[in-house]
N, C-alpha and C positions, 0 to 999 in steps of 0.2 A: 530555539523553537523555532521555526521560520517563519514568517505571517505576511502576505503580500499585500500590496492596499490595490485597492481597484478602485474602476469606477466606484463614483458614488462615496468614496471612504469607507469602502467594504472590508473588513478585513479577513483572510481567510487563512487559515493555520491547514497551512501544505500537508502537512502529516499526518493531518485525522483522515483529509477531502484521498489520502492514498490509500493511508489503512482501511479506509472504506470500500475503496473499490478491491482493495488486495481481498476480503471477505465477499465481494461481491464477486469476483470472476471465479475467484475458490470455490462456493456453493454453487455458482450457476454450473461449473463441470465434475459436481457434487463430490469435489473432494473435501478433508476433514481435516482438520490445520494438521494431524500428526502424518497425513501422506502427503500435504503440501510439505508442510517439514523435510521428508523423509524426499522429494520430489527437490527443492528447491538446494538441498546439503545443509540444513541449516535445527538447531535445535526446536524438538513442539514446545520449549517454555517459550526461544525467542520467537517464533510465529504466532504466541500466544498473547505474546507483547505488543508485535510490529500493530495487531488487529484488535488492540484493547483501547474501552474508550475511555480508560482515565488511567489510562501509563504512559510516561516519559517517551518518546518517541524520536529515534536518530538512527537513521539508517542509511548506506552510500548507495551511489547508481547501478556498482554492481550489485549489490545485495538485491535493488530494484530488477538487473535482465536479471537477474538469477530465480526471481520469485517470478517474474513477466517469464519466462523458458517454462517452468516445471509446473507453469498456471495454461503453458501453449496459448497467449496472448501477446497480442503489440507490444510494448513498453508503454507505448504514449497512450495508452486506454488506463492506466494506473493514474494518466494525468486527467478524464474525464471531469467531467465540474472545475476547474481549473482558466478561469480565461486571462491569458497574458499576451500584454500586450506589448 
């Protein structure tokens, strides 16, 4: 698990933020997890784990890129809500 320490010692679980953004943009695009899995080249159970609230997360930058392409968004949008100084 990667945790960034930000101003005022606020801890942010970057994986949770990215997972939340993946779900947000998937729903915005009116896609199911199964459709995202098919378009990104990953399995439905994998996408379900990536988005799941209480599941361990471990994904690569390449995975994020492929998911962003499948969602037709800039990869930077998956990092919305993470302030890195």
